[in-house]
C-alpha positions in Angstrom: 107.1 122.2 121.2 107.5 121.6 124.9 111.0 120.2 125.1 114.4 121.4 126.4 116.0 121.7 123.0 116.2 125.5 123.0 119.7 125.8 124.6 121.0 122.9 122.5 119.9 124.4 119.2 120.9 128.0 120.2 124.4 126.7 120.8 124.5 124.7 117.7 123.1 127.2 115.3 125.3 130.3 115.0 123.3 131.4 111.9 120.4 132.3 114.1 120.0 135.7 115.8 117.5 138.3 116.9 115.3 140.4 114.7 116.1 141.6 111.3 118.7 139.0 110.3 118.3 140.4 106.8 119.2 144.0 107.5 117.0 147.1 107.2 113.3 147.1 108.0 110.8 146.9 105.2 107.7 146.5 107.3 106.2 148.4 110.2 103.1 148.6 112.4 102.0 152.1 111.7 101.0 153.7 108.4 103.7 156.0 106.9 104.0 158.1 103.7 103.8 155.8 100.7 103.3 152.6 102.8 101.0 149.7 102.0 98.7 147.9 104.3 99.5 144.2 104.4 97.2 143.1 107.2 94.8 144.5 109.8 91.5 146.4 109.9 89.5 143.4 108.7 91.6 143.3 105.5 92.7 139.8 104.2 95.6 140.2 101.8 97.0 137.8 99.3 100.5 136.6 98.3 100.9 136.0 94.6 103.3 133.5 93.0 103.7 132.1 89.5 102.7 128.5 88.8 106.2 127.6 87.7 107.8 128.7 91.0 110.0 126.3 93.0 108.3 124.0 95.4 110.3 125.4 98.4 109.3 129.0 97.6 105.7 128.1 97.4 105.9 126.3 100.7 107.6 129.3 102.3 104.8 131.6 101.0 102.3 129.4 102.7 104.4 129.6 105.9 104.4 133.4 105.6 100.6 133.5 105.1 100.2 131.6 108.3 102.7 133.8 110.1 100.5 136.8 109.5 97.8 134.8 111.2 100.0 134.1 114.2 100.6 137.9 114.6 97.2 139.5 113.6 94.8 136.6 113.9 94.0 136.5 110.2 96.0 134.5 107.7 96.9 135.8 104.3 95.9 133.7 101.2 98.5 132.3 98.8 97.3 132.7 95.2 99.0 131.1 92.1 98.9 132.7 88.7 99.6 130.6 85.5 99.0 127.3 87.5 99.8 124.1 85.6 99.8 120.4 86.3 103.2 120.6 88.0 102.5 123.5 90.3 103.3 122.6 93.9 104.7 119.2 92.9 108.2 117.9 93.5 109.1 114.6 91.7 111.9 112.3 92.7 113.1 108.7 92.0 112.7 106.2 94.8 115.5 103.7 95.4 114.4 100.1 95.3 117.6 98.7 96.8 120.1 99.8 99.4 123.0 97.8 97.9 122.8 98.2 94.1 121.6 101.6 93.0 118.2 101.1 91.2 115.2 103.4 91.3 111.5 102.9 90.6 110.2 103.4 87.1 107.5 105.9 88.3 108.6 108.9 90.2 107.2 109.7 93.6 105.7 113.1 94.3 105.9 115.5 97.2 102.9 117.9 97.0 102.7 121.4 98.5 99.3 122.5 100.0 97.7 125.6 101.3 97.3 127.7 98.1 94.6 128.7 95.6 94.8 129.3 91.9 92.6 132.4 91.3 95.6 134.6 90.4 96.1 138.3 91.0 93.4 140.5 92.4 92.9 143.9 94.2 93.8 142.1 97.4 97.3 141.1 96.2 99.7 142.8 98.6 102.8 140.6 98.2 104.3 139.3 94.9 107.2 136.9 95.2 109.2 134.9 92.8 112.6 133.8 91.5 114.3 135.6 88.7 114.3 133.4 85.6 111.8 131.0 87.1 108.7 133.1 87.8 107.0 134.6 84.7 105.5 137.3 86.9 108.9 138.5 88.2 110.4 138.3 84.7 107.5 140.4 83.4 108.1 143.0 86.1 111.8 143.1 85.2 111.2 143.5 81.4 108.6 146.2 81.9 111.0 148.2 84.1 108.8 147.9 87.2 111.6 146.4 89.3 115.4 146.7 89.2 117.2 143.5 89.9 120.7 144.6 88.8 122.2 144.4 92.3 121.0 140.8 93.0 120.6 139.0 89.6 123.1 136.2 89.2 124.2 136.3 92.8 124.0 133.5 95.4 121.0 133.7 97.7 120.3 137.4 97.2 117.0 139.2 96.8 115.4 142.6 96.3 112.3 143.9 98.1 110.5 146.9 96.9 107.0 148.5 96.8 105.7 148.8 93.3 102.7 150.8 92.0 100.4 149.0 89.6 102.7 146.0 89.2 99.9 143.9 87.4 96.4 144.6 86.1 93.9 145.0 88.9 96.7 145.2 91.5 97.0 148.9 92.7 100.2 148.4 94.7 102.3 145.4 96.1 105.4 144.6 97.9 107.6 142.7 95.4 110.2 140.2 96.5 112.5 138.9 93.7 115.1 136.3 94.5 118.3 135.5 92.6 117.7 131.8 93.2 115.3 129.7 95.2 116.9 130.3 98.5 117.1 134.0 97.8 113.4 134.2 97.4 112.8 132.0 100.4 115.0 134.3 102.5 113.1 137.3 101.3 109.8 135.8 102.4 111.1 134.6 105.8 112.6 138.1 106.3 109.1 139.4 106.4 108.0 136.7 108.8 110.7 137.7 111.2 110.1 141.4 110.9 106.4 141.0 111.7 107.3 139.1 114.9 107.6 135.4 114.2 110.9 134.0 115.5 112.8 131.2 113.6 112.5 129.4 117.0 108.7 129.7 117.3 108.6 125.8 117.4 111.9 124.6 118.7 112.3 127.3 121.4 108.6 127.8 122.1 109.1 131.5 121.3 105.6 133.2 121.1 104.9 135.4 118.1 104.4 139.1 118.7 100.9 140.5 118.4 100.0 143.4 116.1 96.7 144.7 114.8 98.2 146.4 111.7 101.1 145.6 109.4 102.4 147.8 106.7 105.0 147.5 104.0 107.3 150.5 104.1 108.2 152.6 101.0 111.8 151.5 100.9 114.0 149.4 98.7 116.1 146.6 100.1 118.8 144.9 98.1 120.0 142.0 100.2 123.3 140.6 98.8 124.9 137.2 99.1 125.8 135.9 102.6 129.5 136.3 103.5 129.6 132.6 104.4 128.4 130.4 101.6 127.3 127.3 103.5 125.7 127.8 107.0 123.7 125.2 108.9 123.4 122.5 111.5 125.1 119.3 112.5 122.8 117.2 114.6 125.7 115.7 116.5 125.5 113.5 119.6 121.7 113.2 119.2 121.4 110.4 121.8 119.9 110.3 124.3 118.1 113.7 124.5 116.9 114.2 120.9 116.6 110.5 120.1 114.3 109.9 123.1 112.1 112.9 122.1 111.9 111.7 118.5 111.0 108.2 119.7 108.1 109.7 121.7 106.8 112.0 118.9 107.4 110.4 115.6 106.7 107.0 114.1 109.5 104.5 114.7 111.5 103.8 111.6 112.5 100.5 110.0 115.9 100.5 111.5 115.6 102.9 114.5 114.2 106.1 115.8 111.8 108.1 113.7 114.2 110.6 112.1 111.9 110.9 109.2 110.4 113.5 106.8 108.1 114.8 109.5 110.9 115.4 111.9 113.3 116.8 109.3 110.8 119.1 107.8 110.8 121.0 111.1 114.6 121.2 111.1 114.8 122.3 107.4 112.3 125.1 108.2 114.4 126.2 111.2 117.5 126.4 109.1 115.9 128.4 106.3 114.1 130.8 108.7 117.6 131.4 110.2 119.0 132.1 106.7 120.9 128.8 106.6 121.2 126.3 103.8 123.2 123.3 105.0 122.8 120.3 107.2 124.6 117.2 108.5 121.9 114.8 109.8 121.9 112.6 112.8 124.3 109.6 112.5 124.6 107.6 115.7 122.0 105.0 115.0 120.2 106.5 112.0 120.6 106.6 108.2 119.2 109.8 106.7 118.7 108.4 103.2 117.5 105.0 104.3 115.3 105.6 107.3 112.9 107.5 105.1 113.4 107.6 101.3 111.7 111.0 101.3 114.3 112.6 103.6 116.8 113.5 100.9 114.4 114.7 98.2 112.5 116.7 100.8 115.7 118.4 101.8 116.3 119.4 98.1 112.7 120.5 97.7 113.1 122.8 100.7 116.4 124.0 99.4 118.7 122.4 101.9 122.2 121.3 100.9 123.1 117.9 102.5 126.5 116.8 103.9 127.8 114.2 106.3 130.3 114.0 109.1 133.9 113.1 108.8 133.2 109.5 109.5 130.7 109.1 106.6 132.4 109.4 103.2 130.5 110.2 100.0 127.2 110.8 101.7 126.7 107.3 103.1 125.7 107.0 106.7 127.9 105.2 109.2 125.4 102.5 109.8 124.9 101.7 106.1 128.2 99.8 105.9 127.4 97.1 108.6 123.9 96.7 107.1 124.5 96.9 103.4 128.3 96.6 102.9 130.3 93.5 102.2 133.6 92.6 103.8 135.9 94.5 106.1 135.9 98.3 106.2 139.6 98.7 105.1 140.4 100.0 101.7 143.8 98.3 101.2 142.2 94.9 101.9 138.6 95.3 100.6 138.7 97.9 97.8 136.5 95.5 95.7 133.8 95.7 98.3 134.1 99.4 99.3 134.3 100.9 95.8 130.7 99.9 94.9 129.5 101.1 98.3 130.9 104.5 97.6 129.6 104.5 94.0 126.1 103.9 95.3 126.4 107.0 97.5 127.5 109.2 94.6 124.7 107.9 92.3 122.1 108.4 95.1 123.2 111.9 95.8 123.6 113.0 92.1 120.1 114.5 91.6 120.5 116.7 94.7 122.6 119.5 96.2 125.2 117.9 98.4 128.8 118.3 99.6 131.2 115.4 100.0 133.2 115.7 103.2 137.0 115.0 102.8 139.0 114.7 106.0 
């Protein structure tokens, strides 16, 4: 992305850093005792997930497969085992009114792409999944193949370990088991960063490193919970710089600039690659939940917790009141009009992870 956002985002995102945000190295570029080749020498490895895995984890695995291609010239393949009709699909209810909370009878679906459903094979080199969600990971735990005692039940934690014969026909694989969906996501993106793909590869035009060979090292990594629970971005004072760029690069919205699913997906990815989990969206002339009804469910599908600024109570954007509210914005005079406005915000946010800002 050729745009001068790099300094802006570097200043605004304290969660981002240099290499190895997740601690000790688990991959290298030369073979070592007990290591496993992940890529190089004409080998095309595979990443294996379970069909019941979270949408966001599946999407991250597809990112990682492509990141190997950025570094070595050859993508990995994402394979799904135990695929079912819901694999790679995130369903959500679509509001049909911006004033009285009603949703469509039929759910809308966000589909993930970029995976195959052939299951495990001799080319499987990475197995990833969420404890209690992935049948594959739960099987490895129950069989004693992996020890998750240091991460299970924790917030956004994961273990990464090389395992011999984890599954039939799989001689050896790097197993990443997350305590929750963001834990697994962080474990996958940790590999991306270690092999040489910066979280800012898009927003900062940071070129990926180039390597001919990549190996998983014979080491165990237990990554505990972050010391700060919520970490992320506030896209504050977005006009004119960011707004003008969005106007040029994304379809104009019904009420203003195109701060839509296509724009926000790039921001969500940046936050997660930087091990963040939280966002306050643009708010000057935009309405996150209204400009694109897919914005909020997409955030949840990725694993992003949504909040709003101090001028936007109960997850309703500032501009929603003049468009959809009734009466004066003053509680002691217009409680009858403001109360249902707030109730709508709570009902709309209920299916998703969100934080109500007080203050």
